[in-house]
N, CA, C, O and the ligand as a Tripos MOL2 file, in Angstrom:
@<TRIPOS>MOLECULE
protein
  269   267    68     0     0
PROTEIN
NO_CHARGES

@<TRIPOS>ATOM
      1 N           0.6200  -16.6620    6.5690 N.3       1 MET1
      2 CA          1.5630  -16.1250    5.5760 C.3       1 MET1
      3 C           2.6370  -15.2900    6.2790 C.2       1 MET1
      4 O           2.3340  -14.5000    7.1740 O.2       1 MET1
      5 N           3.8480  -15.4680    5.8800 N.am      2 ASN2
      6 CA          4.9480  -14.6890    6.4390 C.3       2 ASN2
      7 C           5.0070  -13.3200    5.7730 C.2       2 ASN2
      8 O           5.1990  -13.2420    4.5590 O.2       2 ASN2
      9 N           4.8460  -12.2390    6.5340 N.am      3 PRO3
     10 CA          4.8370  -10.8900    5.9510 C.3       3 PRO3
     11 C           6.1020  -10.5690    5.1630 C.2       3 PRO3
     12 O           6.0500   -9.8460    4.1690 O.2       3 PRO3
     13 N           7.2250  -11.0980    5.5990 N.am      4 ALA4
     14 CA          8.4820  -10.8270    4.8980 C.3       4 ALA4
     15 C           8.4410  -11.4140    3.4890 C.2       4 ALA4
     16 O           8.9720  -10.8230    2.5490 O.2       4 ALA4
     17 N           7.8080  -12.5830    3.3490 N.am      5 ASP5
     18 CA          7.6770  -13.1900    2.0280 C.3       5 ASP5
     19 C           6.6740  -12.4240    1.1820 C.2       5 ASP5
     20 O           6.8890  -12.2210   -0.0130 O.2       5 ASP5
     21 N           5.5880  -12.0000    1.7970 N.am      6 ALA6
     22 CA          4.5270  -11.3290    1.0710 C.3       6 ALA6
     23 C           5.0170  -10.0360    0.4310 C.2       6 ALA6
     24 O           4.5940   -9.6900   -0.6720 O.2       6 ALA6
     25 N           5.8970   -9.3280    1.1080 N.am      7 SER7
     26 CA          6.3420   -8.0370    0.6040 C.3       7 SER7
     27 C           7.1230   -8.1670   -0.6970 C.2       7 SER7
     28 O           7.2810   -7.1940   -1.4350 O.2       7 SER7
     29 N           7.6100   -9.3730   -0.9740 N.am      8 ALA8
     30 CA          8.3800   -9.5750   -2.1970 C.3       8 ALA8
     31 C           7.4670   -9.8330   -3.3900 C.2       8 ALA8
     32 O           7.9310   -9.9000   -4.5280 O.2       8 ALA8
     33 N           6.1860   -9.9750   -3.1340 N.am      9 ARG9
     34 CA          5.2590  -10.3320   -4.2110 C.3       9 ARG9
     35 C           4.2240   -9.2420   -4.4460 C.2       9 ARG9
     36 O           3.0480   -9.5430   -4.6530 O.2       9 ARG9
     37 N           4.6270   -8.0220   -4.4190 N.am     10 ILE10
     38 CA          3.6930   -6.9320   -4.6690 C.3      10 ILE10
     39 C           3.7140   -6.5760   -6.1530 C.2      10 ILE10
     40 O           4.7120   -6.0810   -6.6770 O.2      10 ILE10
     41 N           2.6010   -6.8350   -6.8090 N.am     11 ASP11
     42 CA          2.4850   -6.5040   -8.2260 C.3      11 ASP11
     43 C           2.0350   -5.0560   -8.3950 C.2      11 ASP11
     44 O           1.6160   -4.4020   -7.4400 O.2      11 ASP11
     45 N           2.1320   -4.5740   -9.6290 N.am     12 ASP12
     46 CA          1.7490   -3.1880   -9.8900 C.3      12 ASP12
     47 C           0.2800   -2.9250   -9.6010 C.2      12 ASP12
     48 O          -0.1060   -1.7990   -9.2880 O.2      12 ASP12
     49 N          -0.5420   -3.9740   -9.7080 N.am     13 ASP13
     50 CA         -1.9780   -3.7810   -9.4660 C.3      13 ASP13
     51 C          -2.4120   -4.3270   -8.1050 C.2      13 ASP13
     52 O          -3.6060   -4.4380   -7.8240 O.2      13 ASP13
     53 N          -1.4390   -4.6630   -7.2710 N.am     14 SER14
     54 CA         -1.7720   -5.1830   -5.9400 C.3      14 SER14
     55 C          -2.3460   -4.0850   -5.0490 C.2      14 SER14
     56 O          -1.8700   -2.9500   -5.0400 O.2      14 SER14
     57 N          -3.3740   -4.4560   -4.3070 N.am     15 ARG15
     58 CA         -3.8980   -3.5590   -3.2870 C.3      15 ARG15
     59 C          -3.2650   -3.9420   -1.9520 C.2      15 ARG15
     60 O          -3.0500   -5.1220   -1.6750 O.2      15 ARG15
     61 N          -2.9730   -2.9480   -1.1390 N.am     16 LEU16
     62 CA         -2.3640   -3.2260    0.1560 C.3      16 LEU16
     63 C          -3.1640   -2.6000    1.2800 C.2      16 LEU16
     64 O          -3.7580   -1.5310    1.1410 O.2      16 LEU16
     65 N          -3.1540   -3.3070    2.3970 N.am     17 GLU17
     66 CA         -3.9550   -2.8880    3.5280 C.3      17 GLU17
     67 C          -3.0370   -2.5150    4.6950 C.2      17 GLU17
     68 O          -2.0910   -3.2350    5.0150 O.2      17 GLU17
     69 N          -3.3350   -1.3830    5.3190 N.am     18 CYS18
     70 CA         -2.5900   -0.9660    6.5070 C.3      18 CYS18
     71 C          -2.9670   -1.8730    7.6670 C.2      18 CYS18
     72 O          -4.1490   -2.0260    7.9760 O.2      18 CYS18
     73 N          -1.9840   -2.4700    8.3050 N.am     19 ARG19
     74 CA         -2.3370   -3.3970    9.3760 C.3      19 ARG19
     75 C          -2.5880   -2.6860   10.7050 C.2      19 ARG19
     76 O          -2.8920   -3.3300   11.7080 O.2      19 ARG19
     77 N          -2.4620   -1.3740   10.7110 N.am     20 ILE20
     78 CA         -2.8010   -0.6100   11.9090 C.3      20 ILE20
     79 C          -4.2780   -0.1960   11.8780 C.2      20 ILE20
     80 O          -5.0200   -0.4340   12.8310 O.2      20 ILE20
     81 N          -4.6910    0.4260   10.7700 N.am     21 CYS21
     82 CA         -6.0480    1.0010   10.7360 C.3      21 CYS21
     83 C          -6.9000    0.4050    9.6160 C.2      21 CYS21
     84 O          -8.0610    0.7840    9.4630 O.2      21 CYS21
     85 N          -6.3470   -0.5170    8.8350 N.am     22 TRP22
     86 CA         -7.0400   -1.1960    7.7460 C.3      22 TRP22
     87 C          -7.3710   -0.2740    6.5720 C.2      22 TRP22
     88 O          -8.2530   -0.5750    5.7680 O.2      22 TRP22
     89 N          -6.6680    0.8350    6.4820 N.am     23 TYR23
     90 CA         -6.7930    1.6550    5.2770 C.3      23 TYR23
     91 C          -6.3410    0.8160    4.0900 C.2      23 TYR23
     92 O          -5.3480    0.0940    4.1760 O.2      23 TYR23
     93 N          -7.0670    0.9120    2.9850 N.am     24 LEU24
     94 CA         -6.7320    0.1420    1.7950 C.3      24 LEU24
     95 C          -6.1180    1.0430    0.7360 C.2      24 LEU24
     96 O          -6.7330    2.0220    0.3120 O.2      24 LEU24
     97 N          -4.9100    0.7110    0.3120 N.am     25 TYR25
     98 CA         -4.3160    1.4290   -0.8060 C.3      25 TYR25
     99 C          -4.6200    0.6650   -2.0840 C.2      25 TYR25
    100 O          -4.2010   -0.4810   -2.2510 O.2      25 TYR25
    101 N          -5.3580    1.3120   -2.9900 N.am     26 ASP26
    102 CA         -5.6960    0.7140   -4.2730 C.3      26 ASP26
    103 C          -4.9980    1.5160   -5.3680 C.2      26 ASP26
    104 O          -5.2670    2.7060   -5.5310 O.2      26 ASP26
    105 N          -4.0890    0.8630   -6.1310 N.am     27 PRO27
    106 CA         -3.3410    1.5790   -7.1770 C.3      27 PRO27
    107 C          -4.2540    2.2580   -8.1950 C.2      27 PRO27
    108 O          -3.8890    3.2820   -8.7720 O.2      27 PRO27
    109 N          -5.4510    1.6850   -8.4210 N.am     28 ALA28
    110 CA         -6.3870    2.2610   -9.3840 C.3      28 ALA28
    111 C          -6.9630    3.5850   -8.8850 C.2      28 ALA28
    112 O          -7.4490    4.4000   -9.6690 O.2      28 ALA28
    113 N          -6.9000    3.7830   -7.5860 N.am     29 VAL29
    114 CA         -7.4610    4.9820   -6.9680 C.3      29 VAL29
    115 C          -6.3770    5.9850   -6.5830 C.2      29 VAL29
    116 O          -6.5840    7.1960   -6.6690 O.2      29 VAL29
    117 N          -5.2180    5.4740   -6.1580 N.am     30 GLY30
    118 CA         -4.1630    6.3540   -5.6640 C.3      30 GLY30
    119 C          -4.4940    6.8630   -4.2780 C.2      30 GLY30
    120 O          -5.2990    6.2650   -3.5640 O.2      30 GLY30
    121 N          -3.8810    7.9550   -3.9010 N.am     31 ASP31
    122 CA         -4.1230    8.5370   -2.5860 C.3      31 ASP31
    123 C          -4.2740   10.0420   -2.7540 C.2      31 ASP31
    124 O          -3.2980   10.7810   -2.8780 O.2      31 ASP31
    125 N          -5.5250   10.4660   -2.7540 N.am     32 GLU32
    126 CA         -5.8050   11.8760   -3.0150 C.3      32 GLU32
    127 C          -5.1490   12.7740   -1.9590 C.2      32 GLU32
    128 O          -4.5910   13.8220   -2.2850 O.2      32 GLU32
    129 N          -5.2220   12.3560   -0.7050 N.am     33 LEU33
    130 CA         -4.6450   13.1560    0.3820 C.3      33 LEU33
    131 C          -3.1290   13.2800    0.2410 C.2      33 LEU33
    132 O          -2.5450   14.3250    0.5280 O.2      33 LEU33
    133 N          -2.5040   12.1830   -0.2110 N.am     34 GLY34
    134 CA         -1.0560   12.1820   -0.3660 C.3      34 GLY34
    135 C          -0.6110   12.6600   -1.7300 C.2      34 GLY34
    136 O           0.5720   12.5900   -2.0610 O.2      34 GLY34
    137 N          -1.5660   13.1540   -2.5380 N.am     35 GLN35
    138 CA         -1.2890   13.6500   -3.8860 C.3      35 GLN35
    139 C          -0.6550   12.5680   -4.7540 C.2      35 GLN35
    140 O           0.2410   12.8290   -5.5570 O.2      35 GLN35
    141 N          -1.1520   11.3370   -4.5670 N.am     36 ILE36
    142 CA         -0.7190   10.2220   -5.4080 C.3      36 ILE36
    143 C          -1.7750   10.0160   -6.4910 C.2      36 ILE36
    144 O          -2.9230    9.7100   -6.1690 O.2      36 ILE36
    145 N          -1.4210   10.1740   -7.7590 N.am     37 PRO37
    146 CA         -2.4190   10.0450   -8.8210 C.3      37 PRO37
    147 C          -2.8730    8.6030   -9.0170 C.2      37 PRO37
    148 O          -2.1130    7.6680   -8.7610 O.2      37 PRO37
    149 N          -4.1310    8.4200   -9.4780 N.am     38 PRO38
    150 CA         -4.6120    7.0690   -9.7830 C.3      38 PRO38
    151 C          -3.6730    6.3700  -10.7680 C.2      38 PRO38
    152 O          -3.1280    6.9990  -11.6750 O.2      38 PRO38
    153 N          -3.4930    5.0650  -10.5770 N.am     39 GLY39
    154 CA         -2.6210    4.3080  -11.4590 C.3      39 GLY39
    155 C          -1.2120    4.1670  -10.9270 C.2      39 GLY39
    156 O          -0.3430    3.6330  -11.6170 O.2      39 GLY39
    157 N          -0.9640    4.6390   -9.7040 N.am     40 THR40
    158 CA          0.3770    4.5390   -9.1180 C.3      40 THR40
    159 C           0.5030    3.2420   -8.3220 C.2      40 THR40
    160 O          -0.1710    3.0800   -7.3050 O.2      40 THR40
    161 N           1.3650    2.3060   -8.7720 N.am     41 PRO41
    162 CA          1.5570    1.0650   -8.0050 C.3      41 PRO41
    163 C           2.1900    1.3550   -6.6550 C.2      41 PRO41
    164 O           2.8940    2.3500   -6.4840 O.2      41 PRO41
    165 N           1.9300    0.4690   -5.6990 N.am     42 PHE42
    166 CA          2.4680    0.6710   -4.3490 C.3      42 PHE42
    167 C           3.9930    0.8050   -4.3910 C.2      42 PHE42
    168 O           4.5770    1.5900   -3.6440 O.2      42 PHE42
    169 N           4.6240    0.0350   -5.2660 N.am     43 SER43
    170 CA          6.0890    0.0370   -5.3450 C.3      43 SER43
    171 C           6.6290    1.3690   -5.8550 C.2      43 SER43
    172 O           7.8140    1.6620   -5.7000 O.2      43 SER43
    173 N           5.7510    2.1830   -6.4680 N.am     44 ALA44
    174 CA          6.1850    3.4620   -7.0250 C.3      44 ALA44
    175 C           5.8760    4.6260   -6.0940 C.2      44 ALA44
    176 O           6.1690    5.7760   -6.4200 O.2      44 ALA44
    177 N           5.2890    4.3390   -4.9450 N.am     45 LEU45
    178 CA          5.0130    5.4090   -3.9940 C.3      45 LEU45
    179 C           6.3250    5.9970   -3.4870 C.2      45 LEU45
    180 O           7.3260    5.2880   -3.3830 O.2      45 LEU45
    181 N           6.3220    7.2880   -3.1720 N.am     46 PRO46
    182 CA          7.5380    7.9020   -2.6390 C.3      46 PRO46
    183 C           7.9750    7.2400   -1.3360 C.2      46 PRO46
    184 O           7.1410    6.7290   -0.5890 O.2      46 PRO46
    185 N           9.2630    7.2480   -1.0640 N.am     47 GLU47
    186 CA          9.7890    6.6170    0.1510 C.3      47 GLU47
    187 C           9.1490    7.1900    1.4080 C.2      47 GLU47
    188 O           8.9880    6.4860    2.4050 O.2      47 GLU47
    189 N           8.7880    8.4520    1.3600 N.am     48 HIS48
    190 CA          8.2550    9.1130    2.5500 C.3      48 HIS48
    191 C           6.7430    8.9360    2.6850 C.2      48 HIS48
    192 O           6.1330    9.4250    3.6360 O.2      48 HIS48
    193 N           6.1360    8.2190    1.7080 N.am     49 TRP49
    194 CA          4.6800    8.0460    1.7710 C.3      49 TRP49
    195 C           4.2970    7.2990    3.0420 C.2      49 TRP49
    196 O           4.9450    6.3270    3.4270 O.2      49 TRP49
    197 N           3.2270    7.7740    3.6880 N.am     50 ARG50
    198 CA          2.7440    7.1260    4.9040 C.3      50 ARG50
    199 C           1.2370    6.9560    4.8140 C.2      50 ARG50
    200 O           0.5720    7.6200    4.0180 O.2      50 ARG50
    201 N           0.7060    6.0600    5.6380 N.am     51 CYS51
    202 CA         -0.7270    5.8400    5.6610 C.3      51 CYS51
    203 C          -1.4480    7.1670    5.9310 C.2      51 CYS51
    204 O          -1.1670    7.8330    6.9270 O.2      51 CYS51
    205 N          -2.3760    7.5500    5.0470 N.am     52 PRO52
    206 CA         -3.0700    8.8290    5.2220 C.3      52 PRO52
    207 C          -4.0030    8.8470    6.4280 C.2      52 PRO52
    208 O          -4.4330    9.9160    6.8630 O.2      52 PRO52
    209 N          -4.3140    7.6910    6.9620 N.am     53 GLN53
    210 CA         -5.2300    7.6420    8.0980 C.3      53 GLN53
    211 C          -4.5320    7.5850    9.4540 C.2      53 GLN53
    212 O          -4.9810    8.2150   10.4120 O.2      53 GLN53
    213 N          -3.4330    6.8290    9.5360 N.am     54 CYS54
    214 CA         -2.8100    6.6420   10.8490 C.3      54 CYS54
    215 C          -1.3230    6.9640   10.8440 C.2      54 CYS54
    216 O          -0.6620    6.8530   11.8760 O.2      54 CYS54
    217 N          -0.7850    7.3670    9.6800 N.am     55 ASP55
    218 CA          0.6110    7.7900    9.5780 C.3      55 ASP55
    219 C           1.6100    6.6390    9.7430 C.2      55 ASP55
    220 O           2.7730    6.8690   10.0710 O.2      55 ASP55
    221 N           1.1620    5.4180    9.5180 N.am     56 ALA56
    222 CA          2.0760    4.2800    9.5670 C.3      56 ALA56
    223 C           2.9690    4.2870    8.3300 C.2      56 ALA56
    224 O           2.5710    4.7770    7.2740 O.2      56 ALA56
    225 N           4.1550    3.7500    8.4620 N.am     57 GLY57
    226 CA          5.0810    3.6810    7.3450 C.3      57 GLY57
    227 C           4.6800    2.6220    6.3330 C.2      57 GLY57
    228 O           3.8190    1.7860    6.6100 O.2      57 GLY57
    229 N           5.2960    2.6550    5.1690 N.am     58 ARG58
    230 CA          4.9690    1.7020    4.1020 C.3      58 ARG58
    231 C           5.1650    0.2570    4.5360 C.2      58 ARG58
    232 O           4.4610   -0.6370    4.0660 O.2      58 ARG58
    233 N           6.1250    0.0270    5.4340 N.am     59 GLU59
    234 CA          6.4220   -1.3450    5.8640 C.3      59 GLU59
    235 C           5.2850   -1.9680    6.6600 C.2      59 GLU59
    236 O           5.2800   -3.1740    6.9080 O.2      59 GLU59
    237 N           4.3080   -1.1300    7.0640 N.am     60 MET60
    238 CA          3.1810   -1.6500    7.8250 C.3      60 MET60
    239 C           2.0470   -2.1320    6.9220 C.2      60 MET60
    240 O           1.0180   -2.5940    7.4150 O.2      60 MET60
    241 N           2.2250   -2.0290    5.6060 N.am     61 PHE61
    242 CA          1.1780   -2.4520    4.6740 C.3      61 PHE61
    243 C           1.3920   -3.8810    4.2160 C.2      61 PHE61
    244 O           2.5160   -4.3100    3.9530 O.2      61 PHE61
    245 N           0.2810   -4.6140    4.1250 N.am     62 LEU62
    246 CA          0.3270   -5.9980    3.6750 C.3      62 LEU62
    247 C          -0.5090   -6.1520    2.4200 C.2      62 LEU62
    248 O          -1.5950   -5.5790    2.3250 O.2      62 LEU62
    249 N          -0.0130   -6.9250    1.4450 N.am     63 PRO63
    250 CA         -0.7680   -7.1120    0.1970 C.3      63 PRO63
    251 C          -2.0250   -7.9510    0.3870 C.2      63 PRO63
    252 O          -2.0490   -8.8880    1.1860 O.2      63 PRO63
    253 N          -3.0660   -7.5990   -0.3590 N.am     64 LEU64
    254 CA         -4.3360   -8.3190   -0.2830 C.3      64 LEU64
    255 C          -4.4670   -9.3850   -1.3570 C.2      64 LEU64
    256 O          -5.2710  -10.3060   -1.2200 O.2      64 LEU64
    257 N          -3.6810   -9.2710   -2.4320 N.am     65 GLU65
    258 CA         -3.8230  -10.1900   -3.5610 C.3      65 GLU65
    259 C          -3.5880  -11.6450   -3.1250 C.2      65 GLU65
    260 O          -2.7790  -11.9210   -2.2390 O.2      65 GLU65
    261 N          -4.3050  -12.5510   -3.7630 N.am     66 GLY66
    262 CA         -4.1030  -13.9630   -3.5010 C.3      66 GLY66
    263 C          -4.9660  -14.4860   -2.3730 C.2      66 GLY66
    264 O          -4.8860  -15.6660   -2.0310 O.2      66 GLY66
    265 N          -5.7920  -13.6300   -1.7880 N.am     67 ARG67
    266 CA         -6.6540  -14.1050   -0.7100 C.3      67 ARG67
    267 C          -8.0330  -14.4380   -1.2190 C.2      67 ARG67
    268 O          -8.8930  -14.8540   -0.4430 O.2      67 ARG67
    269 ZN         -3.1190    3.1380    8.6440 Zn       68 ZN68
@<TRIPOS>BOND
     1     1     2 1
     2     2     3 1
     3     3     4 2
     4     3     5 am
     5     5     6 1
     6     6     7 1
     7     7     8 2
     8     7     9 am
     9     9    10 1
    10    10    11 1
    11    11    12 2
    12    11    13 am
    13    13    14 1
    14    14    15 1
    15    15    16 2
    16    15    17 am
    17    17    18 1
    18    18    19 1
    19    19    20 2
    20    19    21 am
    21    21    22 1
    22    22    23 1
    23    23    24 2
    24    23    25 am
    25    25    26 1
    26    26    27 1
    27    27    28 2
    28    27    29 am
    29    29    30 1
    30    30    31 1
    31    31    32 2
    32    31    33 am
    33    33    34 1
    34    34    35 1
    35    35    36 2
    36    35    37 am
    37    37    38 1
    38    38    39 1
    39    39    40 2
    40    39    41 am
    41    41    42 1
    42    42    43 1
    43    43    44 2
    44    43    45 am
    45    45    46 1
    46    46    47 1
    47    47    48 2
    48    47    49 am
    49    49    50 1
    50    50    51 1
    51    51    52 2
    52    51    53 am
    53    53    54 1
    54    54    55 1
    55    55    56 2
    56    55    57 am
    57    57    58 1
    58    58    59 1
    59    59    60 2
    60    59    61 am
    61    61    62 1
    62    62    63 1
    63    63    64 2
    64    63    65 am
    65    65    66 1
    66    66    67 1
    67    67    68 2
    68    67    69 am
    69    69    70 1
    70    70    71 1
    71    71    72 2
    72    71    73 am
    73    73    74 1
    74    74    75 1
    75    75    76 2
    76    75    77 am
    77    77    78 1
    78    78    79 1
    79    79    80 2
    80    79    81 am
    81    81    82 1
    82    82    83 1
    83    83    84 2
    84    83    85 am
    85    85    86 1
    86    86    87 1
    87    87    88 2
    88    87    89 am
    89    89    90 1
    90    90    91 1
    91    91    92 2
    92    91    93 am
    93    93    94 1
    94    94    95 1
    95    95    96 2
    96    95    97 am
    97    97    98 1
    98    98    99 1
    99    99   100 2
   100    99   101 am
   101   101   102 1
   102   102   103 1
   103   103   104 2
   104   103   105 am
   105   105   106 1
   106   106   107 1
   107   107   108 2
   108   107   109 am
   109   109   110 1
   110   110   111 1
   111   111   112 2
   112   111   113 am
   113   113   114 1
   114   114   115 1
   115   115   116 2
   116   115   117 am
   117   117   118 1
   118   118   119 1
   119   119   120 2
   120   119   121 am
   121   121   122 1
   122   122   123 1
   123   123   124 2
   124   123   125 am
   125   125   126 1
   126   126   127 1
   127   127   128 2
   128   127   129 am
   129   129   130 1
   130   130   131 1
   131   131   132 2
   132   131   133 am
   133   133   134 1
   134   134   135 1
   135   135   136 2
   136   135   137 am
   137   137   138 1
   138   138   139 1
   139   139   140 2
   140   139   141 am
   141   141   142 1
   142   142   143 1
   143   143   144 2
   144   143   145 am
   145   145   146 1
   146   146   147 1
   147   147   148 2
   148   147   149 am
   149   149   150 1
   150   150   151 1
   151   151   152 2
   152   151   153 am
   153   153   154 1
   154   154   155 1
   155   155   156 2
   156   155   157 am
   157   157   158 1
   158   158   159 1
   159   159   160 2
   160   159   161 am
   161   161   162 1
   162   162   163 1
   163   163   164 2
   164   163   165 am
   165   165   166 1
   166   166   167 1
   167   167   168 2
   168   167   169 am
   169   169   170 1
   170   170   171 1
   171   171   172 2
   172   171   173 am
   173   173   174 1
   174   174   175 1
   175   175   176 2
   176   175   177 am
   177   177   178 1
   178   178   179 1
   179   179   180 2
   180   179   181 am
   181   181   182 1
   182   182   183 1
   183   183   184 2
   184   183   185 am
   185   185   186 1
   186   186   187 1
   187   187   188 2
   188   187   189 am
   189   189   190 1
   190   190   191 1
   191   191   192 2
   192   191   193 am
   193   193   194 1
   194   194   195 1
   195   195   196 2
   196   195   197 am
   197   197   198 1
   198   198   199 1
   199   199   200 2
   200   199   201 am
   201   201   202 1
   202   202   203 1
   203   203   204 2
   204   203   205 am
   205   205   206 1
   206   206   207 1
   207   207   208 2
   208   207   209 am
   209   209   210 1
   210   210   211 1
   211   211   212 2
   212   211   213 am
   213   213   214 1
   214   214   215 1
   215   215   216 2
   216   215   217 am
   217   217   218 1
   218   218   219 1
   219   219   220 2
   220   219   221 am
   221   221   222 1
   222   222   223 1
   223   223   224 2
   224   223   225 am
   225   225   226 1
   226   226   227 1
   227   227   228 2
   228   227   229 am
   229   229   230 1
   230   230   231 1
   231   231   232 2
   232   231   233 am
   233   233   234 1
   234   234   235 1
   235   235   236 2
   236   235   237 am
   237   237   238 1
   238   238   239 1
   239   239   240 2
   240   239   241 am
   241   241   242 1
   242   242   243 1
   243   243   244 2
   244   243   245 am
   245   245   246 1
   246   246   247 1
   247   247   248 2
   248   247   249 am
   249   249   250 1
   250   250   251 1
   251   251   252 2
   252   251   253 am
   253   253   254 1
   254   254   255 1
   255   255   256 2
   256   255   257 am
   257   257   258 1
   258   258   259 1
   259   259   260 2
   260   259   261 am
   261   261   262 1
   262   262   263 1
   263   263   264 2
   264   263   265 am
   265   265   266 1
   266   266   267 1
   267   267   268 2
@<TRIPOS>SUBSTRUCTURE
     1 MET1         2 RESIDUE 1 A MET
     2 ASN2         6 RESIDUE 1 A ASN
     3 PRO3        10 RESIDUE 1 A PRO
     4 ALA4        14 RESIDUE 1 A ALA
     5 ASP5        18 RESIDUE 1 A ASP
     6 ALA6        22 RESIDUE 1 A ALA
     7 SER7        26 RESIDUE 1 A SER
     8 ALA8        30 RESIDUE 1 A ALA
     9 ARG9        34 RESIDUE 1 A ARG
    10 ILE10       38 RESIDUE 1 A ILE
    11 ASP11       42 RESIDUE 1 A ASP
    12 ASP12       46 RESIDUE 1 A ASP
    13 ASP13       50 RESIDUE 1 A ASP
    14 SER14       54 RESIDUE 1 A SER
    15 ARG15       58 RESIDUE 1 A ARG
    16 LEU16       62 RESIDUE 1 A LEU
    17 GLU17       66 RESIDUE 1 A GLU
    18 CYS18       70 RESIDUE 1 A CYS
    19 ARG19       74 RESIDUE 1 A ARG
    20 ILE20       78 RESIDUE 1 A ILE
    21 CYS21       82 RESIDUE 1 A CYS
    22 TRP22       86 RESIDUE 1 A TRP
    23 TYR23       90 RESIDUE 1 A TYR
    24 LEU24       94 RESIDUE 1 A LEU
    25 TYR25       98 RESIDUE 1 A TYR
    26 ASP26      102 RESIDUE 1 A ASP
    27 PRO27      106 RESIDUE 1 A PRO
    28 ALA28      110 RESIDUE 1 A ALA
    29 VAL29      114 RESIDUE 1 A VAL
    30 GLY30      118 RESIDUE 1 A GLY
    31 ASP31      122 RESIDUE 1 A ASP
    32 GLU32      126 RESIDUE 1 A GLU
    33 LEU33      130 RESIDUE 1 A LEU
    34 GLY34      134 RESIDUE 1 A GLY
    35 GLN35      138 RESIDUE 1 A GLN
    36 ILE36      142 RESIDUE 1 A ILE
    37 PRO37      146 RESIDUE 1 A PRO
    38 PRO38      150 RESIDUE 1 A PRO
    39 GLY39      154 RESIDUE 1 A GLY
    40 THR40      158 RESIDUE 1 A THR
    41 PRO41      162 RESIDUE 1 A PRO
    42 PHE42      166 RESIDUE 1 A PHE
    43 SER43      170 RESIDUE 1 A SER
    44 ALA44      174 RESIDUE 1 A ALA
    45 LEU45      178 RESIDUE 1 A LEU
    46 PRO46      182 RESIDUE 1 A PRO
    47 GLU47      186 RESIDUE 1 A GLU
    48 HIS48      190 RESIDUE 1 A HIS
    49 TRP49      194 RESIDUE 1 A TRP
    50 ARG50      198 RESIDUE 1 A ARG
    51 CYS51      202 RESIDUE 1 A CYS
    52 PRO52      206 RESIDUE 1 A PRO
    53 GLN53      210 RESIDUE 1 A GLN
    54 CYS54      214 RESIDUE 1 A CYS
    55 ASP55      218 RESIDUE 1 A ASP
    56 ALA56      222 RESIDUE 1 A ALA
    57 GLY57      226 RESIDUE 1 A GLY
    58 ARG58      230 RESIDUE 1 A ARG
    59 GLU59      234 RESIDUE 1 A GLU
    60 MET60      238 RESIDUE 1 A MET
    61 PHE61      242 RESIDUE 1 A PHE
    62 LEU62      246 RESIDUE 1 A LEU
    63 PRO63      250 RESIDUE 1 A PRO
    64 LEU64      254 RESIDUE 1 A LEU
    65 GLU65      258 RESIDUE 1 A GLU
    66 GLY66      262 RESIDUE 1 A GLY
    67 ARG67      266 RESIDUE 1 A ARG
    68 ZN68       269 GROUP 0 **** ****
């Protein structure tokens, strides 16, 4: 799968995985460390949001849906 194509298909309930440390962002859970409340879709995360485990940028996340 081409990552550039995948990024265009992120749904509100899509889970995304950090390709550096494999941290999983689940919209149903949010990110407690980043003060992201449960129910926040990946597309609604703040621009400055980074992986809470390895500090990678949002562009390093790949969607898990469809696998
Ligand atoms: Zn990470």
